N, C-alpha and C positions, 0 to 999 in steps of 0.2 A: 159084915163090915169090920174093918180092922179095929182091934181093941186098943186104941191109943188114949193115953192120958191127955186131958185138956191142956196140961202144962207144957206138953211137947209141941202143941200146934203153933204157938208163935215162932218157935225155932224153925219148924218146917216151912212156915209161911215166908220167913225172912230169906231162907235158902232159895226158894222158888222165885221170889221177887228178884234176887240178885242174879239168878240164872237168866231171867227174862231181860234184865237190863244189860246183860253181857252180849245180847244178840247183835251181831254186826249189821250195819245198814248196807244198802245197795251201794255200788260203786259211786263215789263222789270224789271230786278233785278239789284241791285247795284253790285251783284256778279253773273255771268252767270254760272250756274252749268254745262252747256254743255262744258265748257272750262276746267273743272278739268282734270288734267293730272298727271300720276304717276311721281314722282321725284326720289324716291329711295325706296328700300325695304331692310329690315334687317332680316336676318335669323340667329337665334341663333344655331349655328352648334355644340357647345360643350355640349349641353344638349337638351333633348327632353321634358323638363318640360313645362307644359301648360302655355301659356301667359294668363293674366287675366285682368289687368287694365293699363291705361296710363294717363299721364297728361303733358301738356305743362308748361314750366316755364313762369312766367309773361312777360318776355321780348321776348318770343317766340324762344329763341335760343336753347333750349334743350327740349327733350322728355324723360320723365322717364317712364319705363315699368317694371312691376313686374311679376314674374313668380312663378310657384308652387314648386320651389326648394329653396325658401327663398332668392332669388337673385333679385336685382334691377339693371337694365341696363340703363345707361344714354347715350342718343344718341344726336349727333349734328343734329339739325333740318334742316340744309341746305343741308347736304349730307349723313346723316345716319351713320356717323362714330361713333364708340363707344368711348365715353369720359371717362367712368368709369363703372366698374362693382362692385357693393357692395354686398358682401356675408354676410348675417346675420345669418347664421346657428349657429354660436357660441352664438348668443343671444337668440335663441329659447329654448323651454322647453320640447316639446314632439313631437314624430313622429305621423303623421296622414295620412289617405288616404282620398280622396275627389273626387269631380266630374270632375277631370282632372287627368293627369299623374303627380305624384310627386315622384321623385326618392327616394329610401329607405334612411332613415336617415335625410330627409329634411322636412321642413314645407312649406305649401303654403303661399305665400303672396297674398293678395286679394284686397289691396287698396293702393293708393298713391296719394299724393296731395302736390303741392308746396304752400308755404306761399305767400301772395300777394307781399311781398318785395323780394321774390326769395331767401331768406337767408336760409330757411329750407325746407327740403323735408320730409314729414311724410309718413311712411309706416306701414302697419299692416297686420295681417293674422291669421293663425290658432294657433300661439303660444300665442295669447291672450294679446299681448302687442303692444303699439304704439311706434315706434322708430322715433325720430326726428333726421334727418341727417343734418349736417352742409354742405351746398352746396359749400363751399370753400375748405374744407379739406376732405369732405365726411366721416368724422368721426361721431360717435354717440354723439350727443349733450345732449340728454335726453331720458329717457325711461319712458313712462306713463303706470303705472300698476293699475289695478282695475277691468278690465273686466274678467268675467269667461267664456265668449263665444268667438268664433272667431271674429276677427275684419273684418267686411264685407264692410265698407265704411268709408270715411274720407272727411272732408271739413273744410277749414279755414274760419273764419269770414272775411268780406271784409276789416276790419281794421287790421287783422292779430293778434289780441290780444287773440283770442280764437280758439280752435279746437274742432270740433264735430266728435265723433266716434260712429258708429253703430255696433251692435254685434248680434250674433245668433249662431246657431249650424250647424255643417256640416251635409249635407243631406244624405250622404252615410253611414258614420259611426259616429253617434252622440256622439263623444268622449268629446266634449266641452259642457258646460252648455248652454241651450237655454235661456239665460237671456233676450234677445230681448229688449235691451234698447239702448238709445243714451246718451252718456256721454259727457259733455262739460268741457273742460279743459282750464285753463289759461296757455297760452304758456310760458310766461316768468317765472312762478314759478313752472309749472307742476302740480299745484293744481287742483283737480276736484271741479268744482263750481256748477254743476247741473247734475241731471239724469232725462231724459225724459222717462217716463214709460207709457205703455198702449198697445203697439203692442203685439200680441199673437203669433208671429213667428219672424224669423230673420229680422232685419232691414237691408235691402239690399241697400238702397240709403239714403243719407242725403245731403241736400243742403241749404246753407244760401241764403236768398234773397239778391239781389244786394244792397239794402239799409241797410241790416244787422239787420232789426227789426223783421224778422221772420225766422224760420227754418222749412223746409219741410222734412218729412221722408216717406219712402215707404217700405213696408214689404211684406213678403211671406204670411201674413194674409189677403192679398188683399186690404188693406187699405192704403190711403194716409192721413197723418196727417200734420197739420200746427200748429206751436207753436209760441207764442210771445217770443221775446228776448229783454231785459234780464229777463222778468218775468217768463218765462217757462210755461205760461198758454196755455192750449189746445184751439186753435181757430177753427179748422176744423178736423173732423174725417170722411173722405169721402169714400164711397164705390161706385163701378162702374165696376171695373174689376172682373172677375169671377175666376181669379187665381192670383198667386203671382205677385206683382209689383216689377220689377227688376231694374228699373232706373227711374230718374226724373230730370227735370231741370226747372229753372225759365226763363220766357221770360225776355229780357233786361229791360223792363219797370215794371217788377214784377206783371203784371196784370194776367198772365196766368202761369200755370204749365203744362208741358208735361210729360207723363209717358209711359213707355213700360212694357209689361206684358207677363207672360207665356200663357195668353189666346189668343195670336196671334193678339193683338190689341195695337194701340197707342191711347191714350186719351189726350185731351186738356181740362183743367179745369179752371174755374174762381177761381183765388187764394183767393178771398174774400168770395165768397158764397159757394164754393165747387161744383158748378154746372158743369156738363160735357157739354162743349161747342161743342166738336166734337169727333168723333170716327173714326179712320183710320184703316181699316183691314190690316193685314199682312199675310205672309205665314207660319210663325212659331213664336217661342218665340222671343220677342223683348228685347234684352239684354241691349241696349244702346240707349239713346236719348240725343240730344244736340242742343240747340238753337244757330244759328249763331249770332255773335255779332251785326249784323245789325237788327236782329229780322225778317228778310225776309224768312229765311230758317230754316229747322230742319233736322238734320242728324239722321237717325235711322238705326240700324244694329242688327244682331243676328244670330239665329240658321239656318236661310235659306241661309246662306253663302254669303250674299250680304250686301253692304252699299248703302242706298237709301238717296237721297237728295230730300226733299219735300218742297213744298210751305207751309210756316207757317200758312197761312190763310185758305187754302183749303185742305191741305194734299195731293195735287196732286203730283205724283212722277215726278220729273224733270230730274233725272238721277239715273241710277242704275249701281253700280260698282261691278263686278263679280269676283274679285280676290280671294275671299273666295272659290268660286267654282273651280277656277283654281288650288288652292293649298289645297283644301279639308279641309278648316278650318272655323269654326264658327267665325263670326266677333264679338268678345266679347265686344269690347269697341271702340268707335269712338269719337274723340274730335276735335273741331275747334281750330285753333291757336288764341291767343288773338287779333291779327290784322285782323282775318277773311280771310286771304289769303291762308291758308292751312288747311288741315284736315288730322289727323293721325288715322289709324285703326290698331288693333291688332287681329291676327288670333290665336285662342286658342291652339289646339293641333298641329297646323302647326308651333307654336312658332316663329311667324313672326310679324314684325311691318312694315307698309307701309305708306308712306306720299304722299299726292296728293296736287297739287297747282293749283290755277286758272291761266290759260295761260295769258300772257301779252296781255292786251286789253280785258280780260274777265271781268274786273271791269268797270262798267259804272257809270256815275255821276248822273244818274236818279234813284230815289227811285222806280218809276213806280207805277202802280196801276192795279187792276184786271178788270177794267170797259171795256166793249166792246166799240170800237170806232165807230161802224157802225151807230148808231143813230145820232151821232154828225157829221159824214161825210154827211149824208143825210141832216141834218140841215144846214150845211155849203153850200151845193150845192144849196138849196133853197134860202139861204141868198144871195149868189152870183148872182143868177138869178134875185132876187128882186132888187139888186143893179144895175144890168145891165138895168133893166126896168126903174128904176128911172132916169138913165143918158141918156136914148135913146132920149127923147125930147130935152134935152140940146144939145146933139151932133147934132141933126137935125137942131136946131136953129142956131148953130154956122156955119154949112155948108151952110145954106140958106143965112146968112149974108155975108159969103165969096163969095157967088155967084158961 
């Protein structure tokens, strides 16, 4: 047996205990996807117009949903009650047909976005204008004109001073111009301050980085572009998808961009180099991607009629929600609430919005990690055995002296 002084044993004991306490636990998430439960569902019974996009208000109290009859419905996020229906048909200019059902005499709305202070809701669609609604009165506060193509996407800058709008042409009947640009507007004045050009097909998604210094755009030309702001300089022009890119989002720390595509794939990109970090296969077109505010999870949904909650690091599917199959509707858009406790999804031709929430207790205090604990458990067992061996002579000596 090792000839160790008794005075050294407490130190060795403390070191081994610290080693054991440092063992990482198995993967756990701050929000457990298995606990997501349906809270409410809203069915728009008065119209069969296709649902297209939704957005949460900054305080999480409302969900705005836009439909293909130029109508925006505002829902209470707690119980799904209709707070307001805003009919914008009097503001539109032309009748069109598109890749969903649009009642005769109406225009599709394709995008909606709340301002960071919640005071404005921006909406846009095939009538080629961006309408800014006052969320107190729900009246039209301002109309932004300048696009010659359909408004396909919208996003406010983090400080709320600017609004980005991406445009393109309708895929079924190309009635509007395929200008394929992103216009930047000063919200306060309604003045256009910048036009980002270069995409060769419709700009289907636009998203400001969380710091507000970059703008990412995705297009049916299969490219993801990143621009500096306010300079408007093209920083990245990335290819990787083999078909149109339908949606994108920044990770909370702005280091990654996630994209969904018509090529049945989700890709994760390095937002600085444009390198593809990971590719996650899917079963059909991925119409929606959204990072959870914690950065741990990514929600993806689309034409396969499901909503999937994935591990943001590995892409592993942690939960699949099949209400789209139940109601025969493509899951066109899915968005996390600002507090990360809920997720809302919209079903296209089923003209529905459904909200899910983490069950009480489904949120843990540990950020977790993906490291397997097995090697550390083995190490702990060896350490404990070594500790027992160290103390055995001491125990024998104590017993001998006690006689």
